[in-house]
N, C-alpha and C positions, 0 to 999 in steps of 0.2 A: 217376726213376732211383733204384734202391735204393742203399743205402750200399755194399753189396758191389760193385755195378756201378761206382760212382764210384771206390772204392778200386782196382778193376781198371784203370780208365782211367789212374789216376795211375801205376801201376807198370808198365804195358806200354810197349813201345817206341813212339816218337812216331808212326810211320806206322800201326802197329797200333792205337794209341789213337784216332787220327782215324777209321780204318775202323770200329772198334767203336762209336764215337759216332755213326756214320752221317753223317759230315761230309765224307768225301773229303778235299779240301784246304781245307775251310771257306771256299771261295770263294762259296758261296751257301747259301741256306736254302730249305726247302720250306714254303710256306704253303698253306692250304686256301682255295680260292675256290669260291663256289657259282655255278653257271651253270644257271639253270632248276632242274631237279630233280637234276642231276648234280653231283657234287663232283669237281673235278679238282685236280691239283697244279700249282703255279706256281713256277718256279725264278726266284729273284732273285739277282743278284750283289750281294754286300756288300763294302764297302771294308774290307779287312783287310790290305792290303799293308804297312802300317806296323807290324803286330804281329809281334814277333820271338819272344815267349815262347809256346812251343807249348802249355804247360799252360794259359795264359790263353786261347789260341785254342780249345782243347777246351772249357773251361768256358763261354766266350762262345758258341760254337757250340751247346752243349747248351741254354743259356738261349734263344737265338734260335729254335732248333727247338721248344722247349717253348712259347714265346710265339706261334709261328705257329699253334698248335692251340688257343689260349685266346682268350676274348673278355672284353671289359670289361663287368663287371656293376656299375654304379654303386652305391657304398656298400659294396662288398665287396672284400676283398683278392683278388689274382690268385694262382693256385696257384704261380707261379714267383717270387713276391716274395722269399721267403727266399733263393733262389738268386741273384737280382739283388742283394739287399742284401749278401750275402757277397762276391760278385764286386766290388761297389763298395767295400766296406770293405777288401778286400785289394789291389785294383788301381785305386784311384780315378783316377790320372793316365791309365792306359791306357784305362779306360772313358770318361773325358772325351774323350780324343783320338779314340777309335772313334766315339762319338756325334757329335762334330763332323764327322768324315768322312762319317758316315751322312747327316747333314743336308745336306751339300754335294754328295753324290753325285747324279749325273744321273738315276738310277733313282728310282722312286716307292717310298719306304719309309714312307709315312704311317701305315700300320697299326702297324708296329713302333715308330715314333717316338711315336705316341699312347699305346701301351701302356707304354712306358718312362716317359714323362712322368706318366702315371696312377700308376705305381708310386712315382715320386719324391714324389708328393703325399701319400703315406702316411708320409713321414719328417717329423718335426716340424721347424719352422724353427729351433728351439733346437738340435736335433741337427745340422742342416745347418751352422749357424754354428760350433758347437763342434768339429765334425769337419773344418772348413775345406773344405766341399764346396759353396761358394756357386755353383759352376758349375751346380748343379742348378736354382738360381733363374734363371740365364741361359738354361738349356734351356727352362724354362717361359715366360720372357719372349719368347724367339724363337718359341715355339709359338703365341703370341697372333697373330703375323703370318703364320703358315704358311697356304698356300692351302687346305689340307684342313680341313674343319669338325671332324672327329674330333680332330685334333691341337689345334685351337683350344679345343674343349670340354675336353680333358684339361688344357690349360694353365690355363684358367679355373678348373677344379676344383682345381688345385694352389694357386692363389692364394686361392681360397675357403677351403681347408683351412688355409693358413698364416696367414691373417688379417693384422691389423696394418697399419701405414702403408705398408709395402713393397707389400703386396697392393693396397691402396687406390690407390697411385700407379700401379702397373702396369696395373690395370684401368681407370683413368681415361683412359689412352692408347689403350685398345682401341676399335675401331670395326668393326662388321659391317653389311653390307647385309642380312643375314638378320635380319629384324625380331624374331623370337622369341629369337634369341641375344643381340641387343643389349638387349632387355628384361630378359633373365635377368641379364646383366652389370650393368645399371643397378640392378636389385634388390639384387645383391650389394654394389654400391658404396654404396647407401643403408644397408644393414646395417652395413657396415664403418665408414661415417661415424659412425653411432650408437655403435659400439664404441670409436672413437678419440677421442670427445669426453669 
């Protein structure tokens, strides 16, 4: 979204803003799913009933729509990271409540949850502590027990990036029946133990 488009969203009336952002009432987002050789659109309901700030709803909806078109490419930033970091910086309490509602929603939002945890892994642990955003660590810790492997991998990657005793302790508690994943975590634990001694 260009700067001009973003400015236009901010100055328009609220219902017009939502329509221009392609969000309707931001009750859902559209993600791409591949079935065979055809790509179809899948509508998912997102928990947004607790959000009262329409400007935040629009920015959150823009982020979610952008993330639905992106993929995680290990070792690289996602195109929407700056948008996510700005939203987090300006509305950390609202983002935290929204993510908690997303985790507890009955629908499957694993793709979105894994992408958000992946993006948080690019924030240094020092920054997280200084900005009083330790809830990001809690997101990753809960991601370790999520039933979806992509979410687990994103959470493991977050702790691998953050390093230190916090990461070591969190990963020591992790167990997966997926042998390759458990071996990977055991390797990270060995590296972290060497770094902590």
